[in-house]
CHARMM-style PDB file with segment names, atoms N, HN, CA, C and O in Angstrom:
ATOM      1  N   MET     1      63.936  87.711 -60.545  1.00  0.00      PROA
ATOM      2  CA  MET     1      63.283  86.969 -60.631  1.00  0.00      PROA
ATOM      3  C   MET     1      63.067  86.627 -59.251  1.00  0.00      PROA
ATOM      4  O   MET     1      63.948  87.108 -58.539  1.00  0.00      PROA
ATOM      5  N   THR     2      61.879  85.715 -58.392  1.00  0.00      PROA
ATOM      6  HN  THR     2      61.164  85.323 -58.970  1.00  0.00      PROA
ATOM      7  CA  THR     2      62.088  85.659 -56.842  1.00  0.00      PROA
ATOM      8  C   THR     2      61.502  83.635 -57.695  1.00  0.00      PROA
ATOM      9  O   THR     2      60.750  83.280 -58.603  1.00  0.00      PROA
ATOM     10  N   THR     3      62.597  82.766 -56.488  1.00  0.00      PROA
ATOM     11  HN  THR     3      63.208  83.054 -55.750  1.00  0.00      PROA
ATOM     12  CA  THR     3      62.110  81.589 -56.632  1.00  0.00      PROA
ATOM     13  C   THR     3      61.462  80.841 -55.488  1.00  0.00      PROA
ATOM     14  O   THR     3      62.068  80.835 -54.416  1.00  0.00      PROA
ATOM     15  N   PHE     4      60.093  80.094 -55.601  1.00  0.00      PROA
ATOM     16  HN  PHE     4      59.600  80.099 -56.472  1.00  0.00      PROA
ATOM     17  CA  PHE     4      59.040  79.699 -54.514  1.00  0.00      PROA
ATOM     18  C   PHE     4      58.974  77.751 -55.243  1.00  0.00      PROA
ATOM     19  O   PHE     4      58.738  77.134 -56.281  1.00  0.00      PROA
ATOM     20  N   LEU     5      59.428  77.503 -53.604  1.00  0.00      PROA
ATOM     21  HN  LEU     5      59.621  78.003 -52.760  1.00  0.00      PROA
ATOM     22  CA  LEU     5      59.191  75.986 -53.963  1.00  0.00      PROA
ATOM     23  C   LEU     5      57.624  75.977 -54.084  1.00  0.00      PROA
ATOM     24  O   LEU     5      56.956  76.992 -53.888  1.00  0.00      PROA
ATOM     25  N   VAL     6      57.151  74.912 -54.380  1.00  0.00      PROA
ATOM     26  HN  VAL     6      57.694  74.087 -54.539  1.00  0.00      PROA
ATOM     27  CA  VAL     6      55.585  74.325 -54.500  1.00  0.00      PROA
ATOM     28  C   VAL     6      55.325  72.966 -54.332  1.00  0.00      PROA
ATOM     29  O   VAL     6      54.623  72.318 -55.108  1.00  0.00      PROA
ATOM     30  N   PRO     7      56.038  72.379 -53.037  1.00  0.00      PROA
ATOM     31  CA  PRO     7      55.847  71.011 -53.272  1.00  0.00      PROA
ATOM     32  C   PRO     7      54.617  70.334 -53.738  1.00  0.00      PROA
ATOM     33  O   PRO     7      54.867  69.170 -54.053  1.00  0.00      PROA
ATOM     34  N   ASP     8      53.155  70.716 -53.918  1.00  0.00      PROA
ATOM     35  HN  ASP     8      52.951  71.661 -53.662  1.00  0.00      PROA
ATOM     36  CA  ASP     8      52.580  69.939 -53.973  1.00  0.00      PROA
ATOM     37  C   ASP     8      51.965  70.102 -55.694  1.00  0.00      PROA
ATOM     38  O   ASP     8      51.136  69.294 -56.113  1.00  0.00      PROA
ATOM     39  N   MET     9      52.500  71.251 -56.583  1.00  0.00      PROA
ATOM     40  HN  MET     9      53.173  71.907 -56.242  1.00  0.00      PROA
ATOM     41  CA  MET     9      53.121  70.662 -57.984  1.00  0.00      PROA
ATOM     42  C   MET     9      53.244  70.149 -58.585  1.00  0.00      PROA
ATOM     43  O   MET     9      54.433  70.180 -58.904  1.00  0.00      PROA
ATOM     44  N   SER    10      52.543  69.303 -59.306  1.00  0.00      PROA
ATOM     45  HN  SER    10      51.577  69.278 -59.046  1.00  0.00      PROA
ATOM     46  CA  SER    10      52.789  67.583 -59.649  1.00  0.00      PROA
ATOM     47  C   SER    10      52.552  67.595 -61.310  1.00  0.00      PROA
ATOM     48  O   SER    10      52.916  66.485 -61.699  1.00  0.00      PROA
ATOM     49  N   CYS    11      52.198  68.210 -62.185  1.00  0.00      PROA
ATOM     50  HN  CYS    11      51.903  69.112 -61.870  1.00  0.00      PROA
ATOM     51  CA  CYS    11      51.408  68.120 -62.926  1.00  0.00      PROA
ATOM     52  C   CYS    11      51.108  69.457 -63.605  1.00  0.00      PROA
ATOM     53  O   CYS    11      51.178  70.514 -62.979  1.00  0.00      PROA
ATOM     54  N   GLY    12      50.725  69.382 -65.081  1.00  0.00      PROA
ATOM     55  HN  GLY    12      50.668  68.523 -65.589  1.00  0.00      PROA
ATOM     56  CA  GLY    12      49.982  70.031 -66.163  1.00  0.00      PROA
ATOM     57  C   GLY    12      49.246  71.139 -65.407  1.00  0.00      PROA
ATOM     58  O   GLY    12      49.632  72.297 -65.254  1.00  0.00      PROA
ATOM     59  N   HSD    13      48.008  70.522 -64.919  1.00  0.00      PROA
ATOM     60  HN  HSD    13      47.694  69.581 -65.044  1.00  0.00      PROA
ATOM     61  CA  HSD    13      46.281  71.167 -64.332  1.00  0.00      PROA
ATOM     62  C   HSD    13      47.442  71.981 -62.816  1.00  0.00      PROA
ATOM     63  O   HSD    13      47.588  73.199 -62.715  1.00  0.00      PROA
ATOM     64  N   CYS    14      47.882  71.293 -62.162  1.00  0.00      PROA
ATOM     65  HN  CYS    14      47.764  70.304 -62.245  1.00  0.00      PROA
ATOM     66  CA  CYS    14      48.681  72.343 -61.121  1.00  0.00      PROA
ATOM     67  C   CYS    14      48.990  73.513 -62.027  1.00  0.00      PROA
ATOM     68  O   CYS    14      48.212  74.466 -62.037  1.00  0.00      PROA
ATOM     69  N   LYS    15      50.343  73.508 -62.984  1.00  0.00      PROA
ATOM     70  HN  LYS    15      50.975  72.734 -62.976  1.00  0.00      PROA
ATOM     71  CA  LYS    15      50.830  74.264 -63.348  1.00  0.00      PROA
ATOM     72  C   LYS    15      49.682  75.507 -64.351  1.00  0.00      PROA
ATOM     73  O   LYS    15      49.921  76.710 -64.452  1.00  0.00      PROA
ATOM     74  N   ALA    16      48.764  74.959 -64.826  1.00  0.00      PROA
ATOM     75  HN  ALA    16      48.570  73.981 -64.744  1.00  0.00      PROA
ATOM     76  CA  ALA    16      47.942  75.608 -65.121  1.00  0.00      PROA
ATOM     77  C   ALA    16      47.207  76.769 -64.580  1.00  0.00      PROA
ATOM     78  O   ALA    16      47.069  77.928 -64.971  1.00  0.00      PROA
ATOM     79  N   ALA    17      46.639  75.891 -63.234  1.00  0.00      PROA
ATOM     80  HN  ALA    17      46.751  74.949 -62.916  1.00  0.00      PROA
ATOM     81  CA  ALA    17      45.767  76.422 -62.149  1.00  0.00      PROA
ATOM     82  C   ALA    17      46.975  77.957 -61.605  1.00  0.00      PROA
ATOM     83  O   ALA    17      46.597  79.125 -61.518  1.00  0.00      PROA
ATOM     84  N   ILE    18      48.036  77.580 -61.396  1.00  0.00      PROA
ATOM     85  HN  ILE    18      48.343  76.631 -61.467  1.00  0.00      PROA
ATOM     86  CA  ILE    18      48.995  78.480 -60.825  1.00  0.00      PROA
ATOM     87  C   ILE    18      49.374  79.549 -61.786  1.00  0.00      PROA
ATOM     88  O   ILE    18      49.588  80.711 -61.441  1.00  0.00      PROA
ATOM     89  N   THR    19      49.441  79.149 -62.890  1.00  0.00      PROA
ATOM     90  HN  THR    19      49.267  78.205 -63.170  1.00  0.00      PROA
ATOM     91  CA  THR    19      49.477  80.268 -63.991  1.00  0.00      PROA
ATOM     92  C   THR    19      48.079  81.596 -63.930  1.00  0.00      PROA
ATOM     93  O   THR    19      48.047  82.824 -63.845  1.00  0.00      PROA
ATOM     94  N   GLU    20      47.064  80.476 -64.033  1.00  0.00      PROA
ATOM     95  HN  GLU    20      47.090  79.479 -64.102  1.00  0.00      PROA
ATOM     96  CA  GLU    20      45.665  81.965 -63.699  1.00  0.00      PROA
ATOM     97  C   GLU    20      45.775  82.102 -62.691  1.00  0.00      PROA
ATOM     98  O   GLU    20      45.065  83.075 -62.438  1.00  0.00      PROA
ATOM     99  N   ALA    21      46.238  81.762 -61.787  1.00  0.00      PROA
ATOM    100  HN  ALA    21      46.815  80.971 -61.992  1.00  0.00      PROA
ATOM    101  CA  ALA    21      45.873  82.528 -60.473  1.00  0.00      PROA
ATOM    102  C   ALA    21      46.940  84.112 -60.605  1.00  0.00      PROA
ATOM    103  O   ALA    21      46.669  85.312 -60.566  1.00  0.00      PROA
ATOM    104  N   LEU    22      47.952  83.482 -60.736  1.00  0.00      PROA
ATOM    105  HN  LEU    22      48.172  82.507 -60.768  1.00  0.00      PROA
ATOM    106  CA  LEU    22      49.017  84.560 -60.443  1.00  0.00      PROA
ATOM    107  C   LEU    22      49.141  85.403 -62.073  1.00  0.00      PROA
ATOM    108  O   LEU    22      49.604  86.519 -61.837  1.00  0.00      PROA
ATOM    109  N   GLU    23      48.951  85.280 -63.215  1.00  0.00      PROA
ATOM    110  HN  GLU    23      48.575  84.374 -63.406  1.00  0.00      PROA
ATOM    111  CA  GLU    23      48.154  85.674 -64.465  1.00  0.00      PROA
ATOM    112  C   GLU    23      47.197  86.838 -63.946  1.00  0.00      PROA
ATOM    113  O   GLU    23      47.393  88.031 -64.175  1.00  0.00      PROA
ATOM    114  N   GLY    24      46.258  86.377 -63.298  1.00  0.00      PROA
ATOM    115  HN  GLY    24      46.099  85.407 -63.111  1.00  0.00      PROA
ATOM    116  CA  GLY    24      45.269  87.272 -63.054  1.00  0.00      PROA
ATOM    117  C   GLY    24      45.281  87.975 -61.648  1.00  0.00      PROA
ATOM    118  O   GLY    24      44.395  87.927 -60.794  1.00  0.00      PROA
ATOM    119  N   LEU    25      46.748  88.787 -61.589  1.00  0.00      PROA
ATOM    120  HN  LEU    25      47.468  88.826 -62.283  1.00  0.00      PROA
ATOM    121  CA  LEU    25      46.708  89.479 -60.415  1.00  0.00      PROA
ATOM    122  C   LEU    25      47.966  90.594 -61.548  1.00  0.00      PROA
ATOM    123  O   LEU    25      48.581  91.543 -61.061  1.00  0.00      PROA
ATOM    124  N   GLY    26      48.064  90.271 -62.691  1.00  0.00      PROA
ATOM    125  HN  GLY    26      47.565  89.500 -63.087  1.00  0.00      PROA
ATOM    126  CA  GLY    26      48.831  91.666 -62.941  1.00  0.00      PROA
ATOM    127  C   GLY    26      49.731  91.110 -64.238  1.00  0.00      PROA
ATOM    128  O   GLY    26      49.466  90.099 -64.888  1.00  0.00      PROA
ATOM    129  N   SER    27      50.664  91.858 -64.418  1.00  0.00      PROA
ATOM    130  HN  SER    27      50.879  92.679 -63.890  1.00  0.00      PROA
ATOM    131  CA  SER    27      51.596  91.275 -65.591  1.00  0.00      PROA
ATOM    132  C   SER    27      52.897  91.037 -64.588  1.00  0.00      PROA
ATOM    133  O   SER    27      53.593  91.575 -63.727  1.00  0.00      PROA
ATOM    134  N   VAL    28      52.719  89.963 -65.262  1.00  0.00      PROA
ATOM    135  HN  VAL    28      52.154  89.526 -65.961  1.00  0.00      PROA
ATOM    136  CA  VAL    28      53.727  88.772 -64.455  1.00  0.00      PROA
ATOM    137  C   VAL    28      55.038  87.961 -65.632  1.00  0.00      PROA
ATOM    138  O   VAL    28      55.148  88.158 -66.843  1.00  0.00      PROA
ATOM    139  N   HSD    29      55.579  87.375 -65.062  1.00  0.00      PROA
ATOM    140  HN  HSD    29      55.489  87.215 -64.079  1.00  0.00      PROA
ATOM    141  CA  HSD    29      56.784  86.501 -65.977  1.00  0.00      PROA
ATOM    142  C   HSD    29      57.119  85.192 -65.104  1.00  0.00      PROA
ATOM    143  O   HSD    29      58.028  85.165 -64.275  1.00  0.00      PROA
ATOM    144  N   LEU    30      56.338  84.198 -65.372  1.00  0.00      PROA
ATOM    145  HN  LEU    30      55.600  84.220 -66.046  1.00  0.00      PROA
ATOM    146  CA  LEU    30      56.433  82.797 -65.231  1.00  0.00      PROA
ATOM    147  C   LEU    30      57.622  82.142 -65.510  1.00  0.00      PROA
ATOM    148  O   LEU    30      58.209  82.560 -66.509  1.00  0.00      PROA
ATOM    149  N   SER    31      58.113  81.275 -64.933  1.00  0.00      PROA
ATOM    150  HN  SER    31      57.637  80.935 -64.122  1.00  0.00      PROA
ATOM    151  CA  SER    31      58.979  79.828 -65.137  1.00  0.00      PROA
ATOM    152  C   SER    31      58.795  78.906 -64.129  1.00  0.00      PROA
ATOM    153  O   SER    31      58.772  79.068 -62.909  1.00  0.00      PROA
ATOM    154  N   PHE    32      58.638  77.703 -64.948  1.00  0.00      PROA
ATOM    155  HN  PHE    32      58.657  77.571 -65.939  1.00  0.00      PROA
ATOM    156  CA  PHE    32      58.398  76.396 -63.986  1.00  0.00      PROA
ATOM    157  C   PHE    32      59.815  75.460 -64.050  1.00  0.00      PROA
ATOM    158  O   PHE    32      60.645  75.311 -64.946  1.00  0.00      PROA
ATOM    159  N   ASP    33      59.737  75.080 -63.118  1.00  0.00      PROA
ATOM    160  HN  ASP    33      59.062  75.201 -62.390  1.00  0.00      PROA
ATOM    161  CA  ASP    33      61.142  73.533 -62.968  1.00  0.00      PROA
ATOM    162  C   ASP    33      60.007  72.745 -62.485  1.00  0.00      PROA
ATOM    163  O   ASP    33      59.862  72.708 -61.263  1.00  0.00      PROA
ATOM    164  N   MET    34      58.897  71.894 -63.468  1.00  0.00      PROA
ATOM    165  HN  MET    34      59.015  71.924 -64.461  1.00  0.00      PROA
ATOM    166  CA  MET    34      58.584  70.858 -62.618  1.00  0.00      PROA
ATOM    167  C   MET    34      58.824  69.917 -61.580  1.00  0.00      PROA
ATOM    168  O   MET    34      58.311  69.499 -60.542  1.00  0.00      PROA
ATOM    169  N   GLU    35      60.183  69.705 -62.563  1.00  0.00      PROA
ATOM    170  HN  GLU    35      60.600  70.045 -63.407  1.00  0.00      PROA
ATOM    171  CA  GLU    35      61.266  68.175 -61.423  1.00  0.00      PROA
ATOM    172  C   GLU    35      61.474  68.669 -60.417  1.00  0.00      PROA
ATOM    173  O   GLU    35      61.369  67.914 -59.451  1.00  0.00      PROA
ATOM    174  N   ALA    36      61.785  69.846 -60.187  1.00  0.00      PROA
ATOM    175  HN  ALA    36      61.870  70.459 -60.972  1.00  0.00      PROA
ATOM    176  CA  ALA    36      61.987  70.856 -58.766  1.00  0.00      PROA
ATOM    177  C   ALA    36      60.960  71.199 -58.416  1.00  0.00      PROA
ATOM    178  O   ALA    36      61.240  71.776 -57.365  1.00  0.00      PROA
ATOM    179  N   ARG    37      59.738  71.280 -58.560  1.00  0.00      PROA
ATOM    180  HN  ARG    37      59.510  70.811 -59.413  1.00  0.00      PROA
ATOM    181  CA  ARG    37      58.760  71.633 -58.082  1.00  0.00      PROA
ATOM    182  C   ARG    37      58.767  73.378 -57.624  1.00  0.00      PROA
ATOM    183  O   ARG    37      58.153  73.888 -56.686  1.00  0.00      PROA
ATOM    184  N   GLU    38      59.302  73.776 -58.215  1.00  0.00      PROA
ATOM    185  HN  GLU    38      59.800  73.362 -58.977  1.00  0.00      PROA
ATOM    186  CA  GLU    38      59.866  75.251 -58.437  1.00  0.00      PROA
ATOM    187  C   GLU    38      58.736  76.301 -59.286  1.00  0.00      PROA
ATOM    188  O   GLU    38      58.105  75.848 -60.241  1.00  0.00      PROA
ATOM    189  N   VAL    39      58.590  77.488 -58.912  1.00  0.00      PROA
ATOM    190  HN  VAL    39      59.102  77.856 -58.137  1.00  0.00      PROA
ATOM    191  CA  VAL    39      57.966  78.491 -60.053  1.00  0.00      PROA
ATOM    192  C   VAL    39      58.738  79.961 -59.711  1.00  0.00      PROA
ATOM    193  O   VAL    39      58.742  80.559 -58.635  1.00  0.00      PROA
ATOM    194  N   GLN    40      59.320  80.302 -60.851  1.00  0.00      PROA
ATOM    195  HN  GLN    40      59.317  79.816 -61.725  1.00  0.00      PROA
ATOM    196  CA  GLN    40      59.887  81.665 -60.455  1.00  0.00      PROA
ATOM    197  C   GLN    40      59.023  82.836 -60.886  1.00  0.00      PROA
ATOM    198  O   GLN    40      58.482  82.974 -61.983  1.00  0.00      PROA
ATOM    199  N   VAL    41      58.981  83.697 -59.793  1.00  0.00      PROA
ATOM    200  HN  VAL    41      59.421  83.585 -58.902  1.00  0.00      PROA
ATOM    201  CA  VAL    41      58.015  84.754 -60.323  1.00  0.00      PROA
ATOM    202  C   VAL    41      58.681  86.102 -60.828  1.00  0.00      PROA
ATOM    203  O   VAL    41      59.850  86.238 -60.467  1.00  0.00      PROA
ATOM    204  N   GLN    42      58.217  86.985 -61.495  1.00  0.00      PROA
ATOM    205  HN  GLN    42      57.267  86.875 -61.787  1.00  0.00      PROA
ATOM    206  CA  GLN    42      58.993  88.429 -62.101  1.00  0.00      PROA
ATOM    207  C   GLN    42      57.724  89.183 -61.748  1.00  0.00      PROA
ATOM    208  O   GLN    42      56.794  88.942 -62.517  1.00  0.00      PROA
ATOM    209  N   GLY    43      57.425  90.173 -60.615  1.00  0.00      PROA
ATOM    210  HN  GLY    43      58.181  90.369 -59.990  1.00  0.00      PROA
ATOM    211  CA  GLY    43      56.144  91.320 -61.294  1.00  0.00      PROA
ATOM    212  C   GLY    43      55.949  91.158 -59.974  1.00  0.00      PROA
ATOM    213  O   GLY    43      56.068  92.259 -59.437  1.00  0.00      PROA
ATOM    214  N   LEU    44      55.703  90.304 -59.183  1.00  0.00      PROA
ATOM    215  HN  LEU    44      55.607  89.409 -59.619  1.00  0.00      PROA
ATOM    216  CA  LEU    44      54.829  90.222 -57.799  1.00  0.00      PROA
ATOM    217  C   LEU    44      55.305  90.208 -56.349  1.00  0.00      PROA
ATOM    218  O   LEU    44      56.106  89.327 -56.036  1.00  0.00      PROA
ATOM    219  N   ALA    45      55.011  90.849 -55.680  1.00  0.00      PROA
ATOM    220  HN  ALA    45      54.360  91.564 -55.934  1.00  0.00      PROA
ATOM    221  CA  ALA    45      56.092  91.127 -54.511  1.00  0.00      PROA
ATOM    222  C   ALA    45      55.289  89.064 -53.832  1.00  0.00      PROA
ATOM    223  O   ALA    45      54.242  88.432 -53.688  1.00  0.00      PROA
ATOM    224  N   PRO    46      56.998  88.951 -53.654  1.00  0.00      PROA
ATOM    225  CA  PRO    46      57.012  87.479 -52.940  1.00  0.00      PROA
ATOM    226  C   PRO    46      55.484  87.347 -51.892  1.00  0.00      PROA
ATOM    227  O   PRO    46      54.655  86.473 -52.145  1.00  0.00      PROA
ATOM    228  N   ALA    47      55.355  87.997 -51.128  1.00  0.00      PROA
ATOM    229  HN  ALA    47      56.029  88.707 -50.923  1.00  0.00      PROA
ATOM    230  CA  ALA    47      53.980  87.902 -49.883  1.00  0.00      PROA
ATOM    231  C   ALA    47      53.008  87.676 -50.734  1.00  0.00      PROA
ATOM    232  O   ALA    47      52.428  86.620 -50.482  1.00  0.00      PROA
ATOM    233  N   LYS    48      52.683  88.128 -51.454  1.00  0.00      PROA
ATOM    234  HN  LYS    48      53.154  88.986 -51.658  1.00  0.00      PROA
ATOM    235  CA  LYS    48      51.007  87.923 -52.472  1.00  0.00      PROA
ATOM    236  C   LYS    48      51.438  86.840 -53.479  1.00  0.00      PROA
ATOM    237  O   LYS    48      50.537  86.195 -54.014  1.00  0.00      PROA
ATOM    238  N   VAL    49      52.623  86.592 -53.773  1.00  0.00      PROA
ATOM    239  HN  VAL    49      53.355  87.116 -53.338  1.00  0.00      PROA
ATOM    240  CA  VAL    49      52.831  85.033 -54.559  1.00  0.00      PROA
ATOM    241  C   VAL    49      52.129  83.846 -53.415  1.00  0.00      PROA
ATOM    242  O   VAL    49      51.076  83.239 -53.613  1.00  0.00      PROA
ATOM    243  N   ILE    50      52.951  83.724 -52.288  1.00  0.00      PROA
ATOM    244  HN  ILE    50      53.806  84.217 -52.127  1.00  0.00      PROA
ATOM    245  CA  ILE    50      52.876  83.018 -51.199  1.00  0.00      PROA
ATOM    246  C   ILE    50      50.876  82.965 -50.808  1.00  0.00      PROA
ATOM    247  O   ILE    50      50.189  81.946 -50.733  1.00  0.00      PROA
ATOM    248  N   ALA    51      50.484  84.192 -50.657  1.00  0.00      PROA
ATOM    249  HN  ALA    51      51.042  85.020 -50.718  1.00  0.00      PROA
ATOM    250  CA  ALA    51      49.334  84.118 -50.482  1.00  0.00      PROA
ATOM    251  C   ALA    51      48.600  83.571 -51.165  1.00  0.00      PROA
ATOM    252  O   ALA    51      47.894  82.727 -50.614  1.00  0.00      PROA
ATOM    253  N   THR    52      48.377  83.853 -53.083  1.00  0.00      PROA
ATOM    254  HN  THR    52      48.951  84.539 -53.530  1.00  0.00      PROA
ATOM    255  CA  THR    52      47.870  84.011 -53.799  1.00  0.00      PROA
ATOM    256  C   THR    52      47.987  82.376 -53.557  1.00  0.00      PROA
ATOM    257  O   THR    52      47.027  81.871 -52.975  1.00  0.00      PROA
ATOM    258  N   LEU    53      48.892  81.646 -53.883  1.00  0.00      PROA
ATOM    259  HN  LEU    53      49.673  82.056 -54.355  1.00  0.00      PROA
ATOM    260  CA  LEU    53      49.032  80.071 -54.414  1.00  0.00      PROA
ATOM    261  C   LEU    53      48.786  79.548 -52.969  1.00  0.00      PROA
ATOM    262  O   LEU    53      48.859  78.320 -52.979  1.00  0.00      PROA
ATOM    263  N   GLU    54      48.503  80.074 -51.647  1.00  0.00      PROA
ATOM    264  HN  GLU    54      48.443  81.072 -51.638  1.00  0.00      PROA
ATOM    265  CA  GLU    54      47.798  79.102 -50.661  1.00  0.00      PROA
ATOM    266  C   GLU    54      46.286  79.714 -50.719  1.00  0.00      PROA
ATOM    267  O   GLU    54      45.491  79.113 -49.997  1.00  0.00      PROA
ATOM    268  N   ASP    55      45.959  80.401 -51.183  1.00  0.00      PROA
ATOM    269  HN  ASP    55      46.606  80.889 -51.770  1.00  0.00      PROA
ATOM    270  CA  ASP    55      44.446  80.688 -51.429  1.00  0.00      PROA
ATOM    271  C   ASP    55      43.471  79.682 -52.453  1.00  0.00      PROA
ATOM    272  O   ASP    55      42.241  79.688 -52.515  1.00  0.00      PROA
ATOM    273  N   ILE    56      44.775  78.515 -53.505  1.00  0.00      PROA
ATOM    274  HN  ILE    56      45.773  78.510 -53.455  1.00  0.00      PROA
ATOM    275  CA  ILE    56      44.538  77.912 -54.610  1.00  0.00      PROA
ATOM    276  C   ILE    56      44.952  76.647 -54.102  1.00  0.00      PROA
ATOM    277  O   ILE    56      45.058  75.758 -54.946  1.00  0.00      PROA
ATOM    278  N   GLY    57      45.217  76.351 -52.886  1.00  0.00      PROA
ATOM    279  HN  GLY    57      45.131  77.073 -52.200  1.00  0.00      PROA
ATOM    280  CA  GLY    57      45.607  74.927 -52.626  1.00  0.00      PROA
ATOM    281  C   GLY    57      46.823  74.719 -52.703  1.00  0.00      PROA
ATOM    282  O   GLY    57      47.075  73.517 -52.784  1.00  0.00      PROA
ATOM    283  N   PHE    58      47.890  75.526 -52.714  1.00  0.00      PROA
ATOM    284  HN  PHE    58      47.685  76.503 -52.648  1.00  0.00      PROA
ATOM    285  CA  PHE    58      49.432  74.976 -53.412  1.00  0.00      PROA
ATOM    286  C   PHE    58      50.289  75.869 -52.259  1.00  0.00      PROA
ATOM    287  O   PHE    58      50.796  76.961 -52.517  1.00  0.00      PROA
ATOM    288  N   PRO    59      50.337  75.393 -51.314  1.00  0.00      PROA
ATOM    289  CA  PRO    59      51.250  75.990 -50.200  1.00  0.00      PROA
ATOM    290  C   PRO    59      52.863  76.116 -50.615  1.00  0.00      PROA
ATOM    291  O   PRO    59      53.600  75.147 -50.794  1.00  0.00      PROA
ATOM    292  N   SER    60      53.176  77.238 -50.707  1.00  0.00      PROA
ATOM    293  HN  SER    60      52.578  78.026 -50.562  1.00  0.00      PROA
ATOM    294  CA  SER    60      54.919  77.311 -51.076  1.00  0.00      PROA
ATOM    295  C   SER    60      55.650  78.376 -49.949  1.00  0.00      PROA
ATOM    296  O   SER    60      55.160  79.143 -49.119  1.00  0.00      PROA
ATOM    297  N   THR    61      56.750  78.121 -50.243  1.00  0.00      PROA
ATOM    298  HN  THR    61      57.148  77.498 -50.917  1.00  0.00      PROA
ATOM    299  CA  THR    61      58.068  79.317 -49.731  1.00  0.00      PROA
ATOM    300  C   THR    61      58.889  79.439 -50.305  1.00  0.00      PROA
ATOM    301  O   THR    61      59.436  78.678 -51.102  1.00  0.00      PROA
ATOM    302  N   LYS    62      59.248  81.044 -49.792  1.00  0.00      PROA
ATOM    303  HN  LYS    62      58.804  81.663 -49.144  1.00  0.00      PROA
ATOM    304  CA  LYS    62      60.464  81.679 -50.753  1.00  0.00      PROA
ATOM    305  C   LYS    62      61.534  80.813 -50.572  1.00  0.00      PROA
ATOM    306  O   LYS    62      61.899  80.400 -49.471  1.00  0.00      PROA
ATOM    307  N   LYS    63      62.084  80.509 -51.723  1.00  0.00      PROA
ATOM    308  HN  LYS    63      61.789  80.844 -52.618  1.00  0.00      PROA
ATOM    309  CA  LYS    63      63.673  79.819 -51.888  1.00  0.00      PROA
ATOM    310  C   LYS    63      64.340  80.563 -51.729  1.00  0.00      PROA
ATOM    311  OT1 LYS    63      65.548  80.332 -51.789  1.00  0.00      PROA
TER     312      LYS     63
END
């Protein structure tokens, strides 16, 4: 799994939007740490995750 810092992720709506966007790319496994504002992603290339999150308004960085 790769961990991404998503500073603007703050609520359940954010989590739902991120889940929908990333699951739409294929078979992935996601794990969220809302307090730390982190998403762990398995099954997608890091560059694809960053680009997808950017497209939906959640700039992120690989941790």
